[in-house]
Kinemage of the C-alpha trace (Angstrom):
@kinemage 1
@onewidth
@group {chain A} dominant
@subgroup {mainchain}
@vectorlist {calphas} color= white
{ca met a 1} P -48.814 49.216 77.750
{ca ser a 2} L -46.601 46.938 79.934
{ca ser a 3} L -48.352 44.587 82.344
{ca thr a 4} L -46.143 46.181 85.053
{ca lys a 5} L -47.940 49.212 86.429
{ca thr a 6} L -47.321 52.036 88.863
{ca leu a 7} L -49.992 52.262 91.565
{ca phe a 8} L -50.599 55.241 93.847
{ca ile a 9} L -52.427 53.935 96.984
{ca thr a 10} L -53.634 56.170 99.763
{ca gly a 11} L -53.181 54.756 103.261
{ca val a 12} L -50.627 51.933 102.974
{ca ser a 13} L -49.791 51.497 106.673
{ca ser a 14} L -52.440 48.877 107.351
{ca gly a 15} L -55.668 47.092 106.188
{ca phe a 16} L -56.595 46.917 102.485
{ca gly a 17} L -53.959 49.506 101.482
{ca arg a 18} L -51.105 47.546 103.000
{ca ala a 19} L -52.341 44.176 101.686
{ca leu a 20} L -52.756 45.586 98.123
{ca ala a 21} L -49.331 47.101 98.207
{ca gln a 22} L -47.751 43.817 99.370
{ca gln a 23} L -49.469 41.825 96.669
{ca ala a 24} L -48.694 44.352 93.957
{ca leu a 25} L -45.017 44.522 94.919
{ca ser a 26} L -44.927 40.684 94.859
{ca gln a 27} L -46.158 40.749 91.283
{ca gly a 28} L -43.519 43.317 90.157
{ca his a 29} L -45.641 46.457 90.215
{ca arg a 30} L -44.340 49.685 91.589
{ca val a 31} L -46.232 51.211 94.458
{ca ile a 32} L -46.321 54.759 95.762
{ca gly a 33} L -48.213 54.865 99.044
{ca thr a 34} L -49.296 57.665 101.401
{ca val a 35} L -48.363 57.525 105.036
{ca arg a 36} L -48.748 59.820 107.983
{ca asn a 37} L -45.263 59.870 109.470
{ca gln a 38} L -41.534 59.281 108.842
{ca glu a 39} L -41.347 55.957 110.645
{ca ala a 40} L -44.260 54.608 108.553
{ca lys a 41} L -42.520 55.943 105.437
{ca gln a 42} L -39.185 54.044 106.205
{ca ala a 43} L -41.186 50.843 107.042
{ca phe a 44} L -43.124 50.816 103.814
{ca glu a 45} L -40.091 51.653 101.589
{ca ala a 46} L -38.242 48.777 103.191
{ca leu a 47} L -40.807 46.313 101.873
{ca lys a 48} L -39.166 46.354 98.404
{ca pro a 49} L -36.451 49.035 97.933
{ca gly a 50} L -36.662 50.527 94.496
{ca tyr a 51} L -40.212 49.501 93.933
{ca ala a 52} L -41.954 50.769 97.117
{ca ser a 53} L -41.903 54.534 97.858
{ca ala a 54} L -44.014 56.633 100.195
{ca cys a 55} L -45.327 60.141 100.445
{ca leu a 56} L -45.998 61.872 103.713
{ca leu a 57} L -49.602 63.002 103.162
{ca asp a 58} L -52.822 63.415 105.085
{ca val a 59} L -55.733 63.312 102.520
{ca thr a 60} L -57.549 65.987 104.506
{ca asp a 61} L -54.726 68.457 103.846
{ca phe a 62} L -56.249 69.246 100.464
{ca ser a 63} L -53.628 71.973 99.622
{ca ala a 64} L -50.843 69.418 99.803
{ca ile a 65} L -52.361 66.773 97.591
{ca glu a 66} L -51.710 68.457 94.209
{ca asp a 67} L -48.078 69.030 95.123
{ca cys a 68} L -47.654 65.452 96.099
{ca ile a 69} L -49.140 64.137 92.797
{ca asn a 70} L -47.169 66.633 90.707
{ca ala a 71} L -43.990 65.473 92.356
{ca val a 72} L -44.833 61.793 91.705
{ca glu a 73} L -45.577 62.410 88.110
{ca ser a 74} L -42.488 64.500 87.580
{ca his a 75} L -39.905 62.454 89.395
{ca gln a 76} L -41.298 58.905 89.552
{ca gly a 77} L -43.259 58.550 86.366
{ca ala a 78} L -46.883 58.089 85.282
{ca ile a 79} L -49.543 56.896 87.776
{ca asp a 80} L -51.368 54.109 85.986
{ca val a 81} L -53.703 53.141 88.783
{ca leu a 82} L -55.036 55.368 91.655
{ca val a 83} L -56.465 53.439 94.639
{ca asn a 84} L -58.365 55.634 97.103
{ca asn a 85} L -58.073 53.524 100.139
{ca ala a 86} L -57.550 55.964 103.019
{ca gly a 87} L -60.608 56.106 105.223
{ca tyr a 88} L -62.033 54.966 108.603
{ca gly a 89} L -65.287 53.979 110.248
{ca his a 90} L -67.306 56.158 112.560
{ca glu a 91} L -69.705 54.345 114.890
{ca gly a 92} L -72.399 56.116 116.777
{ca val a 93} L -76.140 56.623 116.953
{ca met a 94} L -76.774 59.709 114.791
{ca glu a 95} L -78.654 61.627 117.501
{ca glu a 96} L -75.608 61.137 119.799
{ca ser a 97} L -73.021 61.931 117.173
{ca ser a 98} L -71.853 65.533 116.565
{ca leu a 99} L -71.840 67.325 113.321
{ca glu a 100} L -68.076 67.734 113.729
{ca glu a 101} L -67.699 63.967 113.662
{ca met a 102} L -69.801 63.868 110.457
{ca arg a 103} L -67.598 66.463 108.762
{ca arg a 104} L -64.535 64.614 109.698
{ca gln a 105} L -65.973 61.340 108.324
{ca phe a 106} L -66.770 63.019 104.992
{ca asp a 107} L -63.553 64.975 104.856
{ca val a 108} L -61.538 61.752 104.985
{ca asn a 109} L -63.853 59.193 103.151
{ca val a 110} L -65.259 61.515 100.545
{ca phe a 111} L -63.545 64.898 100.096
{ca gly a 112} L -60.112 63.347 100.548
{ca ala a 113} L -60.747 60.768 97.858
{ca val a 114} L -62.133 63.385 95.458
{ca ala a 115} L -59.252 65.741 95.982
{ca val a 116} L -56.797 62.964 95.102
{ca ile a 117} L -58.778 62.113 91.959
{ca lys a 118} L -58.843 65.741 90.820
{ca ala a 119} L -55.106 65.961 91.186
{ca val a 120} L -54.455 62.715 89.190
{ca leu a 121} L -57.080 63.253 86.450
{ca pro a 122} L -55.269 65.862 84.347
{ca tyr a 123} L -52.436 63.394 83.848
{ca met a 124} L -54.605 60.401 83.108
{ca arg a 125} L -56.794 62.345 80.794
{ca gln a 126} L -53.772 63.643 78.851
{ca arg a 127} L -52.505 60.115 78.414
{ca arg a 128} L -56.013 58.838 77.589
{ca arg a 129} L -55.630 55.904 79.945
{ca gly a 130} L -55.790 55.003 83.634
{ca his a 131} L -57.792 53.242 86.265
{ca ile a 132} L -59.243 54.749 89.474
{ca ile a 133} L -60.355 52.403 92.269
{ca asn a 134} L -62.323 53.745 95.200
{ca ile a 135} L -62.612 51.597 98.126
{ca thr a 136} L -66.132 51.956 99.291
{ca ser a 137} L -68.032 49.391 101.429
{ca met a 138} L -71.099 47.106 101.445
{ca gly a 139} L -72.166 50.001 103.656
{ca gly a 140} L -72.426 51.942 100.464
{ca phe a 141} L -75.341 49.676 99.452
{ca ile a 142} L -76.870 48.399 102.704
{ca thr a 143} L -77.219 50.160 106.088
{ca met a 144} L -77.378 49.249 109.675
{ca pro a 145} L -77.986 51.124 112.989
{ca gly a 146} L -75.052 52.923 114.499
{ca ile a 147} L -72.890 53.656 111.368
{ca thr a 148} L -75.093 56.369 109.845
{ca tyr a 149} L -72.305 58.744 109.011
{ca tyr a 150} L -70.046 56.007 107.650
{ca cys a 151} L -72.847 54.564 105.419
{ca gly a 152} L -73.572 58.079 104.229
{ca ser a 153} L -70.012 58.659 103.199
{ca lys a 154} L -69.781 55.360 101.392
{ca phe a 155} L -73.087 55.899 99.586
{ca ala a 156} L -71.612 59.175 98.483
{ca leu a 157} L -68.439 57.675 97.181
{ca glu a 158} L -70.294 55.008 95.222
{ca gly a 159} L -72.436 57.581 93.503
{ca ile a 160} L -69.397 59.746 92.707
{ca ser a 161} L -67.604 56.728 91.342
{ca glu a 162} L -70.391 55.633 89.109
{ca ala a 163} L -71.017 59.091 87.672
{ca leu a 164} L -67.299 59.774 87.269
{ca gly a 165} L -66.861 56.611 85.312
{ca lys a 166} L -69.393 57.838 82.719
{ca glu a 167} L -67.558 61.177 82.498
{ca leu a 168} L -64.196 59.564 81.927
{ca gln a 169} L -65.300 56.741 79.590
{ca pro a 170} L -64.436 58.787 76.394
{ca phe a 171} L -60.836 59.156 77.663
{ca gly a 172} L -60.150 55.444 78.251
{ca ile a 173} L -60.089 55.873 82.022
{ca phe a 174} L -61.976 53.293 84.130
{ca val a 175} L -63.412 53.877 87.557
{ca thr a 176} L -64.233 50.934 89.827
{ca ala a 177} L -65.951 51.227 93.210
{ca val a 178} L -64.840 48.246 95.285
{ca ala a 179} L -67.168 47.396 98.165
{ca pro a 180} L -65.820 45.035 100.721
{ca gly a 181} L -67.920 43.196 103.290
{ca ser a 182} L -66.476 42.240 106.743
{ca phe a 183} L -62.700 41.683 106.546
{ca arg a 184} L -59.991 41.110 109.092
{ca thr a 185} L -58.646 44.657 109.182
{ca asp a 186} L -58.456 47.341 111.877
{ca trp a 187} L -61.713 48.963 110.696
{ca ala a 188} L -63.734 47.796 113.673
{ca gly a 189} L -60.720 47.966 116.005
{ca arg a 190} L -58.213 50.684 116.634
{ca ser a 191} L -59.178 52.521 113.430
{ca met a 192} L -62.725 53.066 114.408
{ca val a 193} L -63.962 56.365 116.034
{ca arg a 194} L -66.736 55.724 118.394
{ca ser a 195} L -69.061 58.352 119.815
{ca ala a 196} L -69.908 58.179 123.526
{ca arg a 197} L -73.362 56.962 124.497
{ca ser a 198} L -75.696 59.571 126.034
{ca ile a 199} L -79.340 58.571 125.358
{ca pro a 200} L -80.757 55.551 127.141
{ca asp a 201} L -83.605 55.144 124.700
{ca tyr a 202} L -81.064 53.615 122.228
{ca asp a 203} L -79.614 51.153 124.684
{ca thr a 204} L -81.663 48.098 123.593
{ca leu a 205} L -81.064 48.614 119.896
{ca phe a 206} L -77.480 49.670 119.845
{ca asp a 207} L -75.551 48.332 122.753
{ca pro a 208} L -75.655 44.690 121.453
{ca ile a 209} L -74.538 45.882 117.999
{ca arg a 210} L -71.577 47.731 119.437
{ca gln a 211} L -70.489 44.753 121.670
{ca ala a 212} L -70.842 42.308 118.832
{ca arg a 213} L -68.690 44.491 116.652
{ca val a 214} L -65.988 44.783 119.181
{ca glu a 215} L -66.047 40.992 119.864
{ca lys a 216} L -65.890 40.155 116.195
{ca ser a 217} L -63.057 42.498 115.260
{ca gly a 218} L -60.140 40.512 113.893
{ca lys a 219} L -62.343 37.372 113.426
{ca gln a 220} L -64.273 38.433 110.255
{ca leu a 221} L -64.730 36.149 107.303
{ca gly a 222} L -62.749 38.146 104.728
{ca asp a 223} L -59.085 37.843 104.034
{ca pro a 224} L -57.424 41.144 103.063
{ca gln a 225} L -54.690 39.387 101.089
{ca lys a 226} L -57.365 37.749 98.978
{ca ala a 227} L -59.136 41.038 98.569
{ca ala a 228} L -55.869 42.433 97.322
{ca gln a 229} L -55.534 39.663 94.773
{ca ala a 230} L -59.036 40.353 93.569
{ca met a 231} L -58.266 44.037 93.069
{ca leu a 232} L -55.071 43.114 91.178
{ca ala a 233} L -57.351 40.906 88.898
{ca ile a 234} L -59.531 43.888 87.872
{ca ile a 235} L -56.474 46.126 87.461
{ca ala a 236} L -55.170 43.574 84.943
{ca ser a 237} L -58.560 43.402 83.190
{ca asp a 238} L -59.109 45.150 79.796
{ca asn a 239} L -62.687 45.891 80.822
{ca pro a 240} L -62.911 46.243 84.644
{ca pro a 241} L -66.325 46.455 86.329
{ca ser a 242} L -67.802 49.763 87.594
{ca his a 243} L -68.745 47.997 90.906
{ca leu a 244} L -67.164 45.062 92.625
{ca leu a 245} L -68.394 43.501 95.833
{ca leu a 246} L -65.823 41.627 97.882
{ca gly a 247} L -66.889 38.814 100.215
{ca ser a 248} L -69.807 36.416 100.357
{ca asp a 249} L -71.397 38.387 103.129
{ca ala a 250} L -71.531 41.538 101.018
{ca leu a 251} L -72.884 39.591 98.109
{ca thr a 252} L -75.693 38.130 100.180
{ca leu a 253} L -76.662 41.296 102.018
{ca val a 254} L -76.670 43.489 98.887
{ca arg a 255} L -78.718 40.941 96.937
{ca asn a 256} L -81.259 40.848 99.824
{ca lys a 257} L -81.359 44.605 99.807
{ca leu a 258} L -82.004 44.670 96.026
{ca ala a 259} L -84.771 42.115 96.422
{ca thr a 260} L -86.432 44.106 99.202
{ca leu a 261} L -86.160 47.224 97.044
{ca his a 262} L -87.794 45.521 94.061
{ca glu a 263} L -90.669 44.281 96.268
{ca glu a 264} L -91.240 47.803 97.644
{ca met a 265} L -91.191 49.360 94.235
{ca asp a 266} L -93.719 46.809 92.989
{ca arg a 267} L -95.976 47.405 96.067
{ca trp a 268} L -95.967 51.190 95.570
{ca glu a 269} L -95.879 51.267 91.744
{ca glu a 270} L -99.360 52.652 91.307
{ca leu a 271} L -98.636 55.598 93.601
{ca thr a 272} L -95.283 56.071 91.921
{ca arg a 273} L -96.829 56.326 88.476
{ca ser a 274} L -99.707 58.573 89.651
{ca thr a 275} L -97.363 61.626 89.809
{ca asp a 276} L -96.874 61.691 85.981
{ca gly a 277} L -98.421 64.576 84.181
{ca glu a 278} L -101.227 64.148 81.651
């Protein structure tokens, strides 16, 4: 297969999606991105006419996803790489956050991604090749107070990605869960949905966390353009990883989590083994 690929990226108006699209276009790849309005469509296609094209699609409009993918495959050619990037962060103490907010978080971050995968898979399976990249988060490995719903959605997408990769291995289709740490995107800024505070008991724990996140937005360590270059490196690989952390903060925090988990397993090993039958 040619080194030039066609990428279908959800959510290319900003953040990782925009950065990846720009880097991919600069390397000669074709990019089809999803956007939410006509103005964004025109702006995206102007990045590189003939190579950049956009679909008007909300990933929570599940009935429209299959039509979008079918139209791309029929009129623009095979999708070599699917990148599920569309998503957002919800911030709020769980007791203060509504179930409706949780449903919305999972609809976008989990169900939307799965719906797009299900629309693309029949084509990739028929061709016996393809690569699916799901943008998760270090919050799919580690947790912190105040982003319970977000971490839940990213843990779910990590698990789905890993299991799906095992299902698709016989067909030559790779699945990679890419888990970024803190990057200079709009995640903690205008893209974040924040629940209102209502229970004073959580003030001491959560108020400093919320304030620090607001103050650090736009000043994070990670560079989205370098993240995009890393993703293009695994797209070019003949044997891409099933999981890829991005950012030294993610690497440190996940390693610490694994070390703590191992210590806890060792400490409770006797009780764990005691449940086996005779």
